[in-house]
VEXDREN-2710 file (C-alpha; in Angstrom, 1 decimal):
% VEXDREN-2710
k/r/px/py/pz
1/MET/0.2/129.1/-7.1
2/THR/0.8/125.7/-5.5
3/ARG/2.2/122.9/-7.7
4/ALA/-1.1/121.1/-7.5
5/ALA/-3.0/124.2/-8.7
6/SER/-0.5/125.0/-11.4
7/SER/-0.8/121.5/-12.9
8/ARG/-4.5/121.9/-13.1
9/ALA/-4.8/125.6/-14.2
10/THR/-5.3/126.2/-17.9
11/ARG/-7.6/128.1/-20.2
12/PRO/-10.5/126.0/-21.5
13/SER/-9.6/126.9/-25.0
14/ALA/-6.0/125.6/-24.5
15/ALA/-7.3/122.3/-23.2
16/ARG/-9.7/122.0/-26.2
17/SER/-6.8/122.6/-28.5
18/LYS/-4.7/119.9/-26.9
19/LEU/-7.6/117.4/-27.4
20/ALA/-7.8/118.0/-31.1
21/PRO/-5.7/114.9/-32.0
22/TYR/-7.7/112.8/-29.6
23/LYS/-11.0/113.9/-31.1
24/ALA/-9.7/113.5/-34.7
25/LYS/-9.3/109.7/-34.1
26/ARG/-12.8/109.1/-32.6
27/ASP/-16.4/109.3/-33.7
28/PRO/-18.6/110.2/-30.7
29/LYS/-21.5/108.5/-32.4
30/LYS/-19.7/105.1/-32.5
31/THR/-17.6/105.0/-29.3
32/PRO/-18.7/105.5/-25.7
33/GLU/-15.4/107.2/-24.8
34/PRO/-15.7/110.7/-23.3
35/MET/-15.1/113.6/-25.7
36/GLY/-14.0/116.2/-23.1
37/GLU/-17.3/118.0/-23.0
38/ARG/-17.8/117.7/-19.2
39/LYS/-19.2/120.9/-17.9
40/SER/-17.4/122.5/-15.0
41/GLY/-19.5/122.7/-11.8
42/ALA/-18.8/124.4/-8.6
43/LYS/-15.2/125.1/-7.8
44/LYS/-13.5/122.3/-5.9
45/LYS/-10.9/122.6/-3.3
46/VAL/-7.5/122.4/-4.9
47/THR/-5.9/119.0/-4.3
48/LEU/-3.1/117.0/-5.8
49/PRO/-3.5/116.2/-9.5
50/SER/-4.8/112.7/-10.4
51/PHE/-3.4/109.8/-12.3
52/VAL/-5.0/106.7/-13.7
53/ILE/-3.6/103.4/-15.2
54/GLN/-6.0/101.6/-17.5
55/GLU/-5.5/98.0/-18.6
56/HIS/-6.4/98.0/-22.3
57/HIS/-7.1/94.7/-24.1
58/ALA/-6.8/96.0/-27.6
59/ARG/-5.0/94.5/-30.6
60/ALA/-2.1/94.1/-28.2
61/LEU/-2.5/94.1/-24.5
62/HIS/-1.0/97.2/-22.9
63/TRP/-1.5/99.7/-20.0
64/ASP/-2.4/103.4/-20.5
65/PHE/-0.7/105.6/-18.0
66/ARG/-2.2/109.1/-17.7
67/LEU/-1.2/112.1/-15.6
68/GLU/-3.5/115.1/-15.1
69/ARG/-1.7/118.2/-16.4
70/ASP/-3.0/121.6/-17.7
71/GLY/-6.6/120.5/-18.1
72/VAL/-5.9/117.2/-19.9
73/LEU/-4.5/113.7/-19.2
74/VAL/-1.0/113.5/-20.6
75/SER/-0.8/109.8/-21.7
76/TRP/1.6/107.0/-22.5
77/ALA/1.0/103.4/-23.5
78/LEU/3.1/100.9/-21.5
79/PRO/3.3/97.6/-23.4
80/LYS/4.5/95.7/-20.2
81/GLY/2.8/97.9/-17.6
82/LEU/4.4/99.7/-14.7
83/PRO/7.8/98.3/-13.5
84/MET/7.9/97.3/-9.8
85/ASP/11.6/96.4/-10.0
86/PRO/14.1/99.4/-9.9
87/GLY/16.4/97.3/-12.0
88/THR/14.0/97.2/-15.0
89/ASN/13.0/99.9/-17.4
90/HIS/9.8/99.6/-19.4
91/LEU/8.9/101.1/-22.7
92/ALA/6.4/104.0/-22.6
93/VAL/5.0/105.2/-25.9
94/HIS/3.8/108.8/-25.7
95/VAL/0.3/109.2/-27.2
96/GLU/-2.2/112.0/-27.7
97/ASP/-3.6/113.8/-24.6
98/HIS/-6.9/112.6/-23.3
99/PRO/-9.8/114.5/-21.7
100/LEU/-9.9/114.6/-17.9
101/ASP/-13.1/112.5/-17.8
102/TYR/-11.3/109.7/-19.5
103/GLY/-9.8/109.1/-16.0
104/THR/-13.0/107.3/-15.0
105/PHE/-13.7/105.5/-18.3
106/HIS/-14.0/101.8/-18.4
107/GLY/-15.9/99.6/-20.8
108/GLU/-15.8/98.3/-24.4
109/ILE/-14.5/100.3/-27.4
110/PRO/-16.5/98.9/-30.4
111/LYS/-14.8/96.9/-33.0
112/GLY/-13.6/99.0/-35.9
113/GLN/-13.0/102.0/-33.8
114/TYR/-9.6/103.4/-32.8
115/GLY/-8.3/101.3/-29.8
116/ALA/-11.1/98.8/-30.1
117/GLY/-11.2/96.4/-27.1
118/THR/-11.8/96.3/-23.4
119/VAL/-10.7/99.0/-21.0
120/ALA/-10.5/98.5/-17.2
121/ILE/-9.1/100.7/-14.5
122/TRP/-6.0/99.0/-13.1
123/ASP/-5.3/101.8/-10.5
124/HIS/-5.9/105.4/-9.8
125/GLY/-4.9/108.0/-7.3
126/THR/-3.0/111.3/-7.0
127/TYR/0.6/112.3/-7.5
128/ASP/3.2/114.9/-6.6
129/THR/5.4/116.5/-9.3
130/GLU/9.1/116.7/-8.7
131/LYS/10.1/117.6/-12.2
132/TRP/8.2/118.3/-15.5
133/ARG/10.3/119.0/-18.5
134/THR/9.6/118.3/-22.2
135/ASN/11.8/115.2/-22.1
136/GLU/11.9/114.2/-18.5
137/ILE/9.1/113.9/-15.8
138/ILE/9.5/112.8/-12.2
139/VAL/6.4/112.0/-10.2
140/VAL/5.5/110.3/-6.9
141/LEU/2.4/108.2/-7.3
142/HIS/-0.1/107.7/-4.4
143/GLY/-2.2/104.8/-5.5
144/THR/-3.3/101.4/-4.2
145/ARG/-1.3/99.2/-6.6
146/ALA/1.0/101.9/-8.0
147/ALA/2.9/103.8/-5.3
148/GLY/6.4/105.4/-5.3
149/LYS/8.6/107.6/-7.3
150/TYR/8.9/107.1/-11.1
151/VAL/10.8/108.9/-13.9
152/LEU/9.6/109.1/-17.5
153/PHE/12.4/110.1/-19.9
154/GLN/12.3/110.5/-23.7
155/THR/14.6/108.4/-25.8
156/ASN/13.4/109.2/-29.4
157/ASP/10.4/111.1/-30.6
158/ASN/7.4/109.4/-29.0
159/GLN/9.5/106.6/-27.5
160/TRP/10.0/107.1/-23.8
161/MET/11.1/104.8/-20.9
162/ILE/9.6/104.6/-17.4
163/HIS/11.8/103.7/-14.4
164/ARG/11.0/103.1/-10.8
165/MET/13.2/105.3/-8.6
166/SER/11.9/104.1/-5.3
167/PRO/13.1/100.8/-3.8
168/ALA/11.1/97.8/-4.7
169/PRO/8.1/97.1/-2.5
170/ALA/8.8/95.2/0.7
171/HIS/9.5/91.4/0.1
172/PHE/9.7/91.9/-3.6
173/GLU/11.7/89.4/-5.6
174/ALA/12.6/89.8/-9.2
175/MET/11.3/87.1/-11.4
176/PRO/14.1/84.6/-12.3
177/ASP/15.0/84.2/-16.0
178/HIS/15.3/80.5/-15.7
179/VAL/14.1/77.7/-13.4
180/ARG/14.8/74.0/-13.9
181/PRO/11.5/71.9/-13.7
182/MET/11.1/69.5/-10.9
183/LEU/11.1/65.9/-12.1
184/ALA/9.2/62.7/-11.1
185/VAL/10.7/59.3/-10.4
186/ALA/9.0/56.1/-11.8
187/GLY/7.5/54.1/-9.1
188/GLU/4.3/52.7/-7.5
189/LEU/1.4/54.0/-5.6
190/PRO/2.3/54.8/-2.0
191/ALA/1.1/52.3/0.7
192/LYS/-0.9/55.1/2.4
193/ASP/-2.8/58.0/0.7
194/ALA/-2.3/60.4/3.6
195/GLY/0.1/63.2/2.7
196/TRP/-0.1/62.7/-1.0
197/ALA/-2.0/64.4/-3.9
198/TYR/-2.9/62.7/-7.2
199/GLU/-2.8/64.3/-10.6
200/PHE/-3.4/62.7/-14.0
201/LYS/-0.5/62.4/-16.3
202/TRP/-1.3/64.3/-19.5
203/ASP/0.9/62.8/-22.3
204/GLY/2.1/66.1/-23.7
205/VAL/5.2/68.3/-23.6
206/ARG/6.4/69.7/-20.3
207/ALA/6.8/73.5/-20.4
208/LEU/7.5/76.3/-18.0
209/LEU/5.7/79.5/-18.9
210/TYR/7.3/82.9/-17.9
211/VAL/4.6/85.5/-18.0
212/ASP/5.4/89.2/-17.6
213/GLY/3.3/92.2/-18.7
214/GLY/0.9/89.9/-20.6
215/ARG/3.7/88.4/-22.7
216/VAL/4.6/84.7/-22.5
217/ARG/7.9/82.9/-22.9
218/ALA/7.6/79.1/-22.9
219/LEU/10.7/76.8/-22.4
220/THR/11.0/73.0/-22.5
221/ARG/13.0/70.9/-20.1
222/ASN/16.0/71.3/-22.3
223/ASP/15.5/75.1/-22.7
224/LYS/14.0/75.1/-26.2
225/THR/11.5/77.8/-26.9
226/LEU/8.0/76.8/-27.7
227/THR/6.4/80.3/-27.7
228/THR/6.2/80.6/-31.5
229/ALA/5.1/77.0/-32.2
230/PHE/2.1/77.4/-29.9
231/PRO/0.4/80.8/-30.3
232/GLU/-2.4/79.6/-28.0
233/LEU/0.0/80.2/-25.1
234/ARG/-0.6/84.0/-25.6
235/ASP/-4.0/83.5/-24.1
236/VAL/-2.5/82.7/-20.7
237/GLY/-0.7/86.1/-20.8
238/LEU/-3.9/87.9/-21.7
239/HIS/-5.7/86.2/-18.8
240/LEU/-3.0/87.1/-16.2
241/GLY/-2.8/90.7/-17.5
242/SER/-0.3/92.6/-15.4
243/ARG/0.5/89.7/-13.1
244/SER/4.0/88.3/-13.5
245/ALA/4.2/84.5/-13.0
246/ILE/6.1/81.3/-13.7
247/LEU/3.8/78.4/-14.4
248/ASP/4.8/74.7/-14.6
249/GLY/2.6/72.5/-16.8
250/GLU/2.0/70.5/-19.9
251/ILE/1.2/71.5/-23.5
252/VAL/-1.5/69.0/-24.6
253/ALA/-3.3/68.1/-27.8
254/LEU/-6.3/65.8/-28.1
255/ASP/-6.8/63.0/-30.6
256/LYS/-10.0/62.1/-32.4
257/ASN/-11.3/60.4/-29.3
258/ALA/-10.7/63.6/-27.2
259/ARG/-7.9/62.0/-25.3
260/PRO/-4.5/63.7/-24.7
261/SER/-2.1/62.3/-27.3
262/PHE/1.6/63.0/-27.7
263/SER/1.5/61.6/-31.3
264/THR/-1.1/64.2/-32.1
265/LEU/0.9/67.0/-30.5
266/ALA/4.1/65.9/-32.2
267/LYS/2.8/67.1/-35.5
268/ARG/3.3/70.7/-34.2
269/LEU/6.7/70.4/-32.6
270/HIS/8.8/70.7/-35.8
271/VAL/7.0/73.3/-37.8
272/THR/8.7/76.6/-38.4
273/SER/6.7/78.4/-41.1
274/LYS/4.4/81.0/-39.6
275/ALA/1.6/80.1/-42.1
276/ALA/1.9/76.4/-41.3
277/ILE/1.9/77.1/-37.5
278/GLU/-1.3/79.1/-37.8
279/LYS/-2.9/76.4/-39.9
280/LEU/-2.0/73.7/-37.5
281/ALA/-3.2/75.8/-34.5
282/ARG/-6.6/75.7/-36.2
283/SER/-6.6/72.0/-37.2
284/THR/-4.8/70.6/-34.2
285/PRO/-5.3/73.0/-31.3
286/ALA/-3.3/72.7/-28.2
287/SER/-4.0/73.7/-24.6
288/PHE/-1.8/74.5/-21.6
289/PHE/-2.5/72.5/-18.4
290/ALA/-1.0/74.4/-15.5
291/PHE/-0.3/72.2/-12.5
292/ASP/2.1/74.3/-10.5
293/LEU/3.0/77.9/-9.7
294/LEU/6.6/78.9/-8.9
295/TYR/6.4/82.7/-8.8
296/LEU/3.7/85.3/-8.7
297/GLU/3.9/89.1/-8.6
298/GLY/7.2/89.6/-6.9
299/ARG/7.0/86.5/-4.7
300/SER/8.9/83.2/-5.1
301/LEU/6.8/80.2/-4.2
302/LEU/9.5/77.6/-4.5
303/ASN/9.9/77.1/-0.8
304/GLN/6.1/76.9/-0.2
305/SER/4.5/73.5/0.2
306/TYR/2.7/71.8/-2.7
307/ASP/-0.7/72.6/-1.0
308/GLU/0.2/76.3/-0.6
309/ARG/1.3/76.6/-4.2
310/ARG/-1.8/74.8/-5.5
311/ALA/-4.0/77.2/-3.5
312/VAL/-2.5/80.2/-5.0
313/LEU/-2.5/78.6/-8.5
314/GLU/-6.2/77.9/-8.2
315/SER/-6.9/81.5/-7.2
316/LEU/-5.7/82.6/-10.6
317/ASP/-8.8/80.9/-12.2
318/LEU/-6.8/79.6/-15.1
319/ASN/-9.6/77.9/-17.0
320/GLY/-10.3/79.0/-20.5
321/GLU/-10.6/77.7/-24.0
322/THR/-6.9/77.1/-24.4
323/PHE/-5.7/76.7/-20.8
324/ALA/-6.8/75.0/-17.7
325/THR/-5.9/74.0/-14.2
326/PRO/-6.3/70.2/-14.0
327/PRO/-7.6/68.6/-10.8
328/SER/-5.4/67.8/-7.8
329/ILE/-7.1/65.0/-6.0
330/THR/-6.8/64.4/-2.3
331/SER/-10.3/63.1/-1.4
332/THR/-10.0/59.6/-2.7
333/SER/-7.4/56.7/-2.9
334/GLY/-4.6/56.6/-5.4
335/SER/-5.8/53.2/-6.7
336/LYS/-9.1/54.7/-7.6
337/VAL/-7.4/57.7/-9.4
338/LEU/-5.2/55.3/-11.3
339/ARG/-8.3/53.2/-12.2
340/ILE/-10.0/56.3/-13.5
341/ALA/-6.9/57.2/-15.6
342/GLN/-7.0/53.6/-17.1
343/GLU/-10.7/53.9/-17.9
344/ARG/-10.2/57.2/-19.7
345/GLY/-7.2/56.0/-21.6
346/LEU/-4.8/58.5/-19.9
347/GLU/-1.1/57.9/-19.6
348/GLY/-1.2/57.4/-15.8
349/VAL/-0.9/59.5/-12.6
350/VAL/1.7/61.7/-10.9
351/ILE/1.7/61.5/-7.1
352/LYS/3.0/64.5/-5.2
353/ARG/4.0/65.0/-1.6
354/ARG/1.7/67.7/-0.2
355/ALA/4.2/69.1/2.3
356/ALA/7.1/69.2/-0.1
357/PRO/8.6/72.4/-1.6
358/TYR/9.4/72.7/-5.3
359/SER/12.9/71.4/-5.9
360/PRO/14.2/72.8/-9.3
361/GLY/15.9/70.2/-11.5
362/GLN/15.7/67.5/-8.8
363/ARG/14.2/64.0/-9.0
364/ASN/14.1/63.3/-5.3
365/GLY/11.0/61.1/-4.8
366/ASP/8.6/63.9/-3.7
367/TRP/6.9/63.4/-7.2
368/ILE/6.3/59.8/-8.4
369/LYS/4.9/58.8/-11.8
370/VAL/2.9/55.6/-12.3
371/LYS/2.1/54.8/-16.0
372/ASN/-0.8/52.8/-17.4
373/PHE/1.3/51.8/-20.4
374/HIS/5.0/51.5/-21.1
375/THR/6.8/54.4/-22.9
376/GLN/10.5/54.9/-23.4
377/GLU/12.6/57.8/-24.7
378/VAL/15.1/56.6/-27.3
379/ILE/18.0/57.9/-29.3
380/ILE/18.0/57.3/-33.0
381/GLY/21.4/55.8/-34.0
382/GLY/20.5/54.8/-37.6
383/TRP/17.9/53.4/-39.9
384/THR/17.4/50.4/-42.2
385/ARG/16.8/50.9/-45.9
386/GLY/13.2/50.5/-47.0
387/LYS/11.8/47.9/-49.3
388/GLY/8.8/47.8/-51.7
389/GLU/6.6/50.8/-51.2
390/ARG/9.1/52.2/-48.6
391/GLU/12.0/52.0/-51.1
392/ASN/12.4/55.8/-51.0
393/SER/12.0/56.0/-47.2
394/PHE/13.3/53.8/-44.4
395/GLY/12.2/50.4/-43.0
396/ALA/12.9/51.0/-39.3
397/LEU/14.8/53.2/-37.0
398/LEU/17.6/51.8/-34.9
399/LEU/17.3/52.8/-31.3
400/GLY/19.5/53.2/-28.2
401/VAL/19.7/54.4/-24.7
402/HIS/22.6/55.5/-22.5
403/THR/24.1/53.0/-20.1
404/ASP/27.4/52.7/-18.3
405/ASP/28.7/51.0/-21.4
406/GLY/27.8/53.8/-23.7
407/LEU/25.0/54.0/-26.3
408/THR/23.3/50.6/-25.9
409/TYR/21.3/49.2/-28.8
410/VAL/17.7/48.4/-27.6
411/GLY/16.1/47.3/-30.9
412/LYS/14.3/48.9/-33.9
413/VAL/10.9/50.4/-34.5
414/GLY/9.1/50.2/-37.9
415/THR/5.4/50.9/-37.0
416/GLY/3.5/54.0/-35.9
417/PHE/4.8/56.3/-38.7
418/SER/2.6/58.2/-41.1
419/ALA/4.0/58.9/-44.6
420/GLU/4.5/62.5/-43.6
421/MET/6.5/61.5/-40.5
422/ARG/8.7/59.2/-42.6
423/ARG/9.5/62.0/-45.0
424/ASP/10.3/64.4/-42.2
425/LEU/12.5/61.9/-40.3
426/LEU/14.5/60.9/-43.4
427/ALA/15.1/64.6/-44.2
428/ARG/16.4/65.1/-40.6
429/LEU/18.5/61.9/-40.5
430/THR/20.2/62.1/-43.9
431/PRO/22.5/65.1/-43.1
432/LEU/23.5/63.4/-39.9
433/ALA/24.6/60.2/-41.6
434/ARG/28.0/58.6/-40.5
435/LYS/29.9/55.5/-41.7
436/THR/30.4/53.8/-38.3
437/THR/27.9/52.5/-35.7
438/PRO/27.3/54.8/-32.8
439/PHE/26.2/51.9/-30.6
440/SER/28.5/50.3/-28.0
441/THR/26.8/46.9/-28.4
442/PRO/26.6/44.9/-31.6
443/LEU/23.7/44.6/-34.0
444/SER/22.8/41.4/-35.8
445/HIS/24.4/40.6/-39.1
446/ALA/21.1/41.2/-40.9
447/GLU/20.5/44.5/-39.3
448/THR/24.1/45.7/-40.0
449/VAL/23.8/44.8/-43.7
450/LEU/20.7/47.0/-44.1
451/ALA/21.8/49.8/-41.7
452/ARG/22.7/53.3/-42.3
453/PHE/24.1/55.0/-39.2
454/THR/23.6/58.5/-37.9
455/ARG/24.9/60.9/-35.3
456/PRO/23.0/60.0/-32.1
457/VAL/21.4/63.4/-31.4
458/LEU/17.7/63.0/-32.3
459/VAL/15.4/61.8/-29.5
460/GLY/12.1/60.1/-29.9
461/GLU/9.6/58.2/-27.9
462/VAL/8.1/54.7/-28.3
463/GLN/5.3/52.7/-26.7
464/PHE/6.1/49.1/-26.1
465/ALA/4.9/45.9/-24.5
466/GLU/7.8/45.0/-22.3
467/TRP/11.6/44.6/-22.1
468/THR/13.0/41.3/-23.4
469/ASN/15.5/39.2/-21.5
470/ASP/18.3/40.5/-23.8
471/GLY/17.4/44.2/-23.1
472/HIS/15.4/44.9/-26.3
473/LEU/12.0/46.7/-26.7
474/ARG/9.2/44.2/-27.4
475/GLN/6.6/45.4/-30.0
476/PRO/7.6/49.1/-30.0
477/SER/5.5/51.6/-31.8
478/TRP/6.7/55.1/-32.7
479/ARG/5.0/58.0/-30.9
480/GLY/7.1/61.0/-32.2
481/LEU/10.2/63.0/-31.9
482/ARG/11.0/64.6/-28.5
483/THR/12.6/68.0/-29.3
484/ASP/12.0/68.9/-25.6
485/LYS/14.5/66.3/-24.5
486/SER/18.3/66.1/-25.1
487/ALA/20.0/62.9/-26.0
488/LYS/22.3/63.0/-23.0
489/GLU/19.2/62.6/-20.7
490/VAL/18.0/59.4/-22.3
491/VAL/18.4/56.3/-20.1
492/ARG/16.3/53.2/-19.6
493/GLU/13.3/54.0/-17.3
494/PRO/12.8/51.6/-14.4
END
């Protein structure tokens, strides 16, 4: 017999026996899944056996990889899908054999049933068998999205791995583990609108999302992980499915007036308890606003122009309950966009050169930020003792920024704190206490008498009216800690 015929040939009773575990998990009255009762018709010409890969949005997103063999579909669950990169192995969990007619199944498995969720066919085709042993299988797939030689090998019980033996597809690039975000310089609206795109500034936390096999890893500018703190980010992975991508954007929370608010978002940045995180995700939900795309499905977009990257980003249709693609405006003037931002109480606008590539880690003038109100990142260098009702807290925080002279004192902030924020800050500052001032410039005698100094490692942000002639913040108000920024980055903004 030919290899194709031998992989198909089996006694009907043997196939039924193999399907017993499958049927034991399913109630045909409650699920539309096939039960392997398809009646055989006229004999068909023997061809290569079939394979199917089904994208399964169940309790956890995964891909079901099935190979026709001996009258059934031998099956594995791939949590991250089929690897395209020969340098990467993916887990493959061996599951029960499925009936042949499952190869065309797609639809909804009802809630409460085994494998409940949505099933869609990701790819299908035929395959050649090069080796089939109990612990190692080598096949060559002939599909539209899945093509090439793969090996499945057993590691422990039902735990297998799947590895691509063929070279990566032409022009394939592995997704980088780390990309530095491109930065904007503070400036003014350009004299001419031609060649520029305008985006609103969202007053959140900058994050790069690395999405692979439906899983999301979120990193801040200073490489802190936000994935656990914001479970909403998982929705981006579910939406993209098998598509690997690196997205640049902002994590945003809305205040009671439905405006983006860093102060509102700051409540969620320092929580570590799983229960507290889930509670805050319900009471103070956050969204991810994707404004750039750096990598997609084996292709780096870093050298593409802003317009080209935006076109591909918008094709992903990232618009859901917890994620969105905010507008990029090229059809009107920058002054009008800034006026709209002012009217809506937004932080400002970011202006981007449409022909420019993405420059990781650079602040080269291709992106310009124009703010509607003044904000400044600051380093906490100490605090003053509280009086009256604040006796067990602090009166004000002592603030500094880096200059050529060291950590320069720029004033103190005593407003904008909730009672909860004061307790949290004091708990963070107390272990960092030190006897000497960290500032390179002197404080007043009154401030020094009341001051307790701290190691200058915590970064916050204030909103303020203006800079005074002696280089201090006028009327500062606290906005929150910035765990996404490192102290060494903090300098006075122009």
